[in-house]
C-alpha positions, 0 to 999 in steps of 0.5 A: 445827275447820276443814274437812278436804279428802281421800277421803270414800268407798271403793267396791268393785264386783265385787271382792275377794269383794264385790259391792258395798262402800262405806265413808266415809273423811271420819270414823272408822268401825268396820268389823264382820264375822267374822273372815277376812270380808275387812275387811282387803281393802278397805282394802288396796285403797286400795294401788291408786289411793293407792300405785298402784307395786305394787312398794311395796305389800304384800299380806299374803304374796300375790303380785302375781300372785294380788292381781291375779287376786283384785281384777281378775278381769273387766273389770266389776271396779272400786276407786272413791274419791271425793274432796271437794277445794278445787276440788270432788268428783272420782272415782279409778277403778282398773278391771280389764281382765279375764283376756285382759288378764293381770288388768291394771288401768287408771286412770281419774279425772272430776270430780263425786260418785261414784254407783254407779248410773253403773258399772251398766245394766240391773242390770248392771255396764258393761264398762270398754271401754264405761264412758266412753261410759256416762259421757259420756252421762251429762254426765261426761268421764272420762280415762285415766291412767298410774300415773306421771300418777296419782301426779303428780297426787296429790302436785301435779306437773306433768302433761298434765291440768293444765288438766283436772283437779286431784286433789292431796291429798297436798300432799309438801313435795318431790315426790321425797318420794313414795316414803317417803311411799308407804312410810310410808302402806302400813305405816299400812294394816298397823300390826301390821307396824310395828316399830322398825326401820322407825321407824328406816328411816323417820327416816333416810329423812325426814331424809335431805335433810339428811344426807350419806347416805355410807357408809364402808367403814372397812377400805377407808379405812383400807386405802387411807390406810396402804397408801400409807404401807406401801407407799412403805416396801416400795418404799424398801426394794425400791429400796435393795435393787435398786441394781444392777439400776437401774444395769444399766437405767441403762447399757441406757437409755445403749445404747438411745439410742446405737442410737437415734441410728444408726437414726434417721441411717440411716432418711430415708438409707434411705428416700430410697435406696429411693425412688431405687431404685424409680424406677431400677428402673422406668426400667431395667425399662422401657427392657429390656422395650423392647428385649425387646419389639423382640426378641420382634418380631424373634424373631416375624418369624423364627418366622413364616418358620420356621413357613411354611418348616416348613410348605413342607417338609412339604407337600413331604414329604407330596408326596414320600411321595405319589410313593414310594407311587405308584412302590410301587403302579406296580411291584407293578402292573408286576409283576402285569400285565407279561405280560398284555393286557386282551383275555384279561381281558375274554373271561374275564370275559365267559365266567365272567359268562356262566356265573355268569348261567346258574347264577344263572337256573337256581337262580331257575327251579328255586326253586318247581318239583318234580323231577316237574314238571321231568320231565314238561316235559323229556319234553314237549319231547322230544316237541315236538323229535321232532315238529319233527324228523319234520316238517323230515325229510318236509317236502316229502312227507308225509301232510299234503301229500298230504291237501291235494292232495284237500281244502281246508286247512281241512278237513285241519285238521278232520280232524287233530283226530282224528288223532295229530299226528305221522301227518301227517307221516309220509312218503309217499314210496316208503320212507315211513311212508305207502304209498298204493297206490290213489290214487282210493280213497285220495281217495275215502276222504278225501272221505268222512272230510271229509264225515264231519268238518264244522263241528267235529263227527265224524259216525259211525254212531250217534254224534256227536262234538263236536270243537272242544275238540281243536286242529287240528294245525299243519303247516309248509310247505317255505317254513317250513323255516327256521322249523322249524329256529329252533322246533327250536333254541329247544326244544333250548335250553330242554330243556338249561335244564329238564335244568340246573333239573333238575340244580339242583332235585336239589342246590340247596344245592350249586349255591347254593355254586357260584353264590357261588364263581363270584361271588367269582371275578368280583368278583376278576376285575372288581378284576384289570380295574380294575387293569390299567386303572390300570397302563395309566393309570400306564404312560402317566404314569411320565415325568411322575412322575419328573420331579415327584420330582426337582423336589420333591427340588430343593424339599426341599434349598433349603427345608432350606437356608432352615430352616438359616439361620433357625435360625442367626439365631434362635440370635443372637436367643435370646442377646441375649434371654437377656442382656436377661432376665439383666439384668432378672433381676439388677435384679428379684432386687436389688428382691426382695432389698430388698422382702424386707429392707424387708419385715423392717423393724420401725423403724416399730414402734421409737420411733427419733426421740423425744429420747431418742438419742445423734446418730450421728457418721459421714457416711452414703453409699449405693448400690444395689449394697450398699443391701440389705445396709446395710437388712440390718444396719439391721434387726439394729440394729433387732432389737438395739434391740428386744431392748434394749427387752425387756431393759429392760422385763423389768429394770424389771420385775424391779425392779417386782416387787421392789416399786417400782412407784409410777413405773409410773403415768407417762405414758411409759417414758422418764419412768418409767425416768428417775424410777426411775434418779433415785430410786435417785440420790436415795435420801435424799429418798425416806425424807424423803418416805416419813415424810411421807407417813405423817403424812397417813395418819391426817387423810386417815381421820379426814376420811373418817369425820368426815361419818358423825359429823357426820351422827349430831349433825344427826340428834340435832338434828332428832330434838330438834326433830321431838320439840318439834313432838309436844309442841305436840299432844295425844297420846291419853292420853299426856302425852308422847312422844319418839323419842329417837336413842341413840348406840352408845358403843363405836362413836362413841367410837372415831370420836371418838378418831381424829377428835380425834387428827387434829385434835391433828396438824393443830394441829402435834402430831408423830405417826408411827403406823409408829414406836413407838407411845406410849399416845394412838396405842394408843387410836387403834390400838384405835379403828381395829381396833374400827372394821375389825372392825365395817365388815367385818361390816357391809361398810361404816359408814352412819349407821344403825350409829352409833345405836338409837332408844328411844321415850320414853312418859310417861303420864297418871299423869307416869310415864316408860316406855323402850322399845327395841321397840315391841311390847314396851310395856305395853298393846295400847293404848300399842303402837297409840298409839306405831305411829300417832303414828310413822307420823302424824307422819312423814307430817306432817313430809313434808307442806307446812307450809301445807296440811298441815292442809287435808287428811285421810288414812286410817289403819287399825287391825286388831283393834280390839276389843283397845283400850279404849274410852277409848284408841279415843277418845284415838286418834281425837282425836289421829289427827283432830288430826294430820288423819288419820282412823282406820278401826277393824276388828273382829268387833264394832262400836265405838261410839267411832267416827262410823259403824258399818259392817256388812258382810254376805253374799249369794248364799249366802255366795259374796260380801260387801255393804256398802251406804251404807244399811247404815252406822249413824251414832253419835250421841256426847253432850258429855259423853262 
C-alpha cells in the first residue's frame, strides 16, 4: 500500500477533563476506559479544527456555550493536531482564550512536528498570549488563522498564507462541497446517530450538482395553469353579462373625448389671457400707485399746513386762556384791595409782627425758669427801680453829697460798704430824711467813721470786720441824671418783660396757642400784602393786556379762516384719492377673482391633451371683463370631466368586479378601456381564445414537473455508477453492498401519466379538459388530485419525495438481504459496516479522483466491543482500503487495532491522562 498523508496525532492539553491526552491517528487504535470516562470527548475535539464552523458541529446534546466552556475553560487549554503532508509535517492548534473572552478559541498553525514540550515551561502550560514568542524562541514561526482561512487551507482553497504554509489534506473535487463534507464527517464521528434518512440526504447533497434541485408546488402549478383557463372562462361569461354597462362606458368615453377637446382648446388661451392680465394689472397698478403717491404727497403737504395752523390756533387759544385767567385774577384782586392802601397793610403787619416776636421771646425766656425765680427777679427789679427813683429825686441834696463835703470819694465809698445803699440817697433838705442840726459834730463823726473804715476793714472796739467782699454803693451825681433816667427806663422795661414771662410761665400752653394764632395771622397778612403788591403791578398793565387780548382775537380769526380753506382743499384731495383707490380695488378684485378661479383649476390634474379628444369647432375670444367667468366655466367643465372620469372608473370597476380583469394590466387607462370595448364588439373571438388557452394548460403543467422526473432518472443512473464503483473494492465481510433508489410508484406513475398525456397533445391529439372527460382524461384528473394532495401535505414536491432508498447486502454465504432502515439490519457488525460504508463512500465520492488515495481520514466507532474480532478486522481493512483510519472506543481493549490506548486518571481521579508512553502497539501475525 502506498504511503498515506494526513493526520498522525491528536493531543489535548488541559481541556475536556484531560490534563494531557495524545492518541495516534495514522493507524487504527483502540481507546479503552470505563464508560463515561471521556472517550468520545477526545474524538469530538476533532470537530474544532476539522469542521471549524460551530454551526455544523454536534456535541451529544450539549449547546455551544456549554461546549466552549468544557473545552476552553482557560487560556491554557489546547487541542493540537499533527499532520504529515507531502511538503512536510505541520501542527494545527486550537487555543482557548479563557473566561474573560467568553470561552472563545483561536486557530493557529506552524510547520514542524508536534512536541508538547513546546507548550510547557517550568512544568506549567504556557498561556496562549505568550505562546508565539515561546515557539519563536524554539525556531518555530506560528500564524493565527480565522475559521474561514483554516477551512480554505484544509481543502486547498486560496488564502493569504499560500506562500507560507500548506495544510491541504481534504482534496475536494469542488470547494463548494465543503459543507456537505463537514456534515458527513461529523456523522462518521458519531456513527450511532447515522440513519437511512441521513444517507438519503447525503446522497442528494453529493449528487446535487447533477440535479435541477427544483421544488414543485404541484397544487400551485396546476392552479396557476388552469386558473388562467378558468379565469378566462369566467371573464367570458362576465363579458356576455356586462354588455349594457360596456355600451354605457363607450358612450361616457365619447363624452369625455368631447370635453377634453373643448378644454384643450380653452386651456392655452386662458393661460395666455392670464399672463396678459397680469401685465395689464401690473402696469395699471403701477400707474395708479404713482398717481396715489402724488396725491399722498399733496395730502401730506396740506396736512403739514393744517398741523401748523392747528398748532398756531392751539397756541393762540392757550394765550387767550391765559389772558382770560389774568383778567379774572385782576378782577378778584381789584374787588379785594380797591379801598385799601399799602401803608395801612404795612403798619398792621409790623405791629402784628412785633406782638408775635414779643410773645415768642417771652415763651422762649420763660421756658426753663420757675415761677419762684421769676418772682425773685421781679422783686429785685422793683428794688432797683425804687432806689433809682430815690436817687433821681434827691439827686442834688442827699446824704452822699453831704458826706462828700467832709470826705473824699474813696472814703465815702469805703463807708458805704456798711450802710444800706438807699441811706446815701436820703435827702438832706429841710424836708428830707436826714436832718443835720450840727454840721461840726456831724463832720467830726464822719472823720471818726472814716478813720474806723480804712483798707477795706472796719475797726470797732474789740473787733475788726473785713469789708472787701461788700461792694461800695455807686451813687450818681447831678451830671448823670439822664443816665439815671435811662437806667430807670431799662429796669422798667425789664420789669414788664419779667412780668410777661411770669404770666407766660404760669400758662405756657395757652400762650403757645396764642403765638401760633398770631403766626397764622401774620402769614395771612403777609400773603395779603403780596396780593396787594400783585394788584398794584397788574393795575399798571391793564391797558397792555387789553390790547394783547384784542390782537389774539384777530389772530385766532385769521388762523381759523386758513384752516377752513385747507379743509375744503383736503376734501377735494380725499375725493380724488378715493377714485384712485376704487380703481385699484376694482383691478385688485379682478385679480383676486382670477386668482381664486385660477386656484380652483384642476386641469393640470387631468389628461386633456392626450390623443383621446374631439377637436373643439367654436372660435374662442376672451376679454378681461369676462375672463373670470370663462375660467369659472372652464373649471366647471374640468370638474365635469373629472366626475365623468370617476363614472368611467366606477363603471369599469363594476365591470371589473363582475369578473372581467384581464385588461387591467394595460399600461394606460385608454388602452384598457378600448380593449374592453373591442372585446365587447368581438365577443366570438374571445370565445375561441378561451378554448385555445385551455388546450395549452396541461402542457405547462407537464413541463413544470418534467424536471423532477428527469432528476429521478438521473439520480438512479448516478447511483448505479456509484454502486459499480463500490463493487470494485473489498467490502468488509460482505460480498456486495448497494444503495438502491426505489421510486415511489403511485407518485411517479401520476407524474408519468400527466407527462405522457401532454406529449400526446403536442403530437396533435385533441384535448379539452374542461369539456366532458374521456377515459384517459379521467386518469389525468386522478393523477392531478393525487399530486395535489401530496404536494399540499409536504408544501411542495422535491426529488426526495419521489423515491426511497434500500440497502442491498450480500453476505459471504451469498445470501442477499434488503434493509429500508440501517438499524433494522441483522447484526451489529452489519449495521456498523453499512454506516461506515455509506459515510466513507460519500466522502470518497467528494474527493478528487487524483488525490483521494493520498490522504487518510479518521473515523470513530463507539462501543466497538459489540463487534466480533473478525468483523473488526474486516472493518479495519475496508476502511484502510478507502483511505480511512478507524478509531475504536470500548471499555476493554480491542486487539484487532494497531494500537491500544488506555486512559488513566490522575490527581485523585479529577483529570484523565494519556501519554505516548501509554500506547501499546499490537503485533499482528501474517496468519492472523
